[in-house]
VEXVO-505815 format. One record per residue (C-alpha): x, y, z; residue in three letters; residue number from 1. Coordinates in Angstrom, 3 decimals. Example, Ala and Ser with C-alpha at 12.3 -4.5 7.8 and 13.67 -1.06 7.14 Angstrom:
2
SITE          u          v          w   rest    nr
SITE     12.300     -4.500      7.800    ALA     1
SITE     13.670     -1.060      7.140    SER     2
end
This chain:
140
SITE          u          v          w   rest    nr
SITE    213.122    109.749    134.929    MET     1
SITE    215.008    112.532    136.722    ARG     2
SITE    218.040    114.250    135.279    SER     3
SITE    221.355    114.270    137.115    SER     4
SITE    220.737    117.951    138.019    LYS     5
SITE    217.402    117.020    139.560    GLN     6
SITE    218.976    114.181    141.534    LEU     7
SITE    221.735    116.496    142.760    GLU     8
SITE    219.117    119.022    143.818    ALA     9
SITE    217.148    116.357    145.682    LEU    10
SITE    220.320    115.310    147.520    ARG    11
SITE    221.072    118.946    148.344    ALA    12
SITE    217.511    119.441    149.604    ALA    13
SITE    217.833    116.375    151.805    THR    14
SITE    221.076    117.714    153.277    GLN    15
SITE    219.498    121.099    153.951    VAL    16
SITE    216.494    119.534    155.643    LEU    17
SITE    218.500    117.041    157.684    GLU    18
SITE    220.867    119.716    158.976    SER    19
SITE    218.167    122.316    159.603    SER    20
SITE    216.872    123.058    163.012    ASP    21
SITE    213.326    121.726    163.200    SER    22
SITE    212.178    125.053    164.603    PHE    23
SITE    213.156    126.964    161.441    TRP    24
SITE    211.899    124.216    159.193    PHE    25
SITE    208.471    124.416    160.864    ALA    26
SITE    208.383    128.175    160.269    ILE    27
SITE    209.241    127.811    156.588    VAL    28
SITE    206.797    124.957    156.048    GLU    29
SITE    203.921    126.890    157.668    SER    30
SITE    204.698    130.280    156.126    SER    31
SITE    201.838    132.111    154.451    LEU    32
SITE    204.281    133.005    151.664    ASP    33
SITE    205.659    130.649    149.099    GLY    34
SITE    209.354    130.101    149.759    ILE    35
SITE    211.665    128.794    147.060    ILE    36
SITE    215.362    128.129    147.596    VAL    37
SITE    217.651    127.826    144.598    SER    38
SITE    221.366    127.196    144.380    ASP    39
SITE    223.885    129.600    142.833    ARG    40
SITE    223.049    128.221    139.374    ASP    41
SITE    219.314    128.850    139.772    GLY    42
SITE    218.368    125.203    140.349    ILE    43
SITE    215.519    124.801    142.827    ILE    44
SITE    216.574    122.809    145.890    VAL    45
SITE    213.482    123.435    148.030    TYR    46
SITE    209.959    124.817    147.763    ALA    47
SITE    207.487    124.986    150.621    ASN    48
SITE    203.832    123.875    150.331    PRO    49
SITE    202.552    127.384    149.558    VAL    50
SITE    205.002    127.695    146.656    ALA    51
SITE    203.703    124.371    145.329    HIS    52
SITE    200.160    125.721    145.514    THR    53
SITE    200.968    129.071    143.886    ILE    54
SITE    202.813    127.507    140.958    PHE    55
SITE    200.749    124.306    140.607    GLY    56
SITE    203.452    121.737    141.395    TYR    57
SITE    202.995    118.729    143.669    ARG    58
SITE    205.487    117.157    146.041    GLY    59
SITE    209.082    117.394    144.950    ASP    60
SITE    208.410    117.715    141.214    GLU    61
SITE    209.612    121.342    141.285    ILE    62
SITE    212.912    120.331    142.919    THR    63
SITE    215.750    120.228    140.422    GLY    64
SITE    214.104    122.551    137.921    LEU    65
SITE    215.654    125.834    136.848    ASP    66
SITE    213.960    128.638    138.795    VAL    67
SITE    213.646    130.557    135.511    GLY    68
SITE    210.785    128.243    134.583    ILE    69
SITE    208.678    130.223    137.092    LEU    70
SITE    209.535    133.617    135.620    ALA    71
SITE    206.949    135.307    133.478    GLY    72
SITE    206.628    137.977    130.874    GLY    73
SITE    209.806    139.491    129.488    GLU    74
SITE    211.852    138.005    132.335    HIS    75
SITE    211.291    134.355    131.387    LYS    76
SITE    213.787    134.292    128.521    ASP    77
SITE    216.201    136.674    130.251    LYS    78
SITE    216.431    134.864    133.591    HIS    79
SITE    219.592    132.857    132.788    PRO    80
SITE    221.225    136.125    131.699    GLU    81
SITE    220.275    137.749    135.019    TYR    82
SITE    221.927    134.970    137.024    ILE    83
SITE    225.019    135.044    134.815    HIS    84
SITE    225.314    138.836    135.102    ARG    85
SITE    225.036    138.716    138.884    TYR    86
SITE    227.642    135.946    139.167    ARG    87
SITE    230.029    137.894    136.911    GLU    88
SITE    229.563    141.370    138.402    THR    89
SITE    228.146    140.886    141.903    GLY    90
SITE    225.800    143.792    141.204    VAL    91
SITE    222.376    143.175    142.724    LYS    92
SITE    219.354    144.233    140.683    HIS    93
SITE    216.497    142.386    142.383    ILE    94
SITE    218.227    140.694    145.325    ILE    95
SITE    217.355    142.554    148.505    GLY    96
SITE    214.487    144.489    146.950    ARG    97
SITE    211.276    143.853    148.833    LEU    98
SITE    207.814    143.446    147.406    ASN    99
SITE    208.561    143.654    143.717    ARG   100
SITE    205.469    143.084    141.560    HIS   101
SITE    206.315    140.725    138.687    VAL   102
SITE    204.735    138.287    136.286    LYS   103
SITE    205.264    134.575    136.904    ALA   104
SITE    204.359    131.325    135.161    THR   105
SITE    202.603    128.317    136.669    THR   106
SITE    203.223    124.684    135.788    LYS   107
SITE    200.380    124.721    133.261    ASP   108
SITE    201.826    127.815    131.562    GLY   109
SITE    199.331    130.293    132.971    SER   110
SITE    200.582    133.764    133.773    GLY   111
SITE    200.077    135.075    137.311    ILE   112
SITE    200.967    138.293    139.098    ASP   113
SITE    203.075    137.838    142.206    ILE   114
SITE    204.871    139.896    144.789    ILE   115
SITE    208.498    138.794    145.010    LEU   116
SITE    211.353    139.362    147.427    SER   117
SITE    214.715    137.645    146.984    ILE   118
SITE    217.496    137.323    149.522    SER   119
SITE    220.859    135.654    149.348    GLU   120
SITE    222.423    133.186    151.771    VAL   121
SITE    226.112    132.371    151.803    LYS   122
SITE    226.980    129.836    154.469    ASN   123
SITE    229.668    127.784    152.816    GLY   124
SITE    227.210    127.178    150.004    ALA   125
SITE    225.425    129.873    148.023    HIS   126
SITE    221.625    130.034    147.866    TYR   127
SITE    218.929    132.434    146.797    PHE   128
SITE    215.699    132.518    148.799    VAL   129
SITE    212.569    133.823    147.102    ALA   130
SITE    209.463    134.775    149.048    HIS   131
SITE    206.421    134.895    146.792    VAL   132
SITE    202.761    135.608    147.191    ARG   133
SITE    199.935    136.270    144.832    LEU   134
SITE    199.305    139.985    144.572    ASN   135
SITE    196.191    141.346    146.289    ASP   136
SITE    194.190    141.429    143.061    ASP   137
SITE    194.990    137.755    142.328    GLU   138
SITE    194.197    136.460    145.825    SER   139
SITE    190.698    137.994    146.076    LYS   140
end
């Protein structure tokens, strides 16, 4: 059974997809990078097929989860603090930084090394867009 946050996220994802231009949606869906969109609270509202593959989730089971569940290493427990700090101060620490090498966690709890870039979208709503890929050592 899904939580109310998960149901809200599914509704938000549906709205995003229904209002999106099919051209951009096709680009995101066929990207070689994993793309994860979360809302201002860090709740995942969309993940493309590559993100599902990287993190071991199927279908929409990642939608509605806190994006911090994907963080790894020392960042896993601190992720809610990072979001809170950014919302309070507006100071960007990782947003806008390209190709940051970080640890991440898959659905089964395995640690993986990824390359991460995060951008921010404010278009009436507030979203964070993460581009992820396995680092070169992991993908060989």
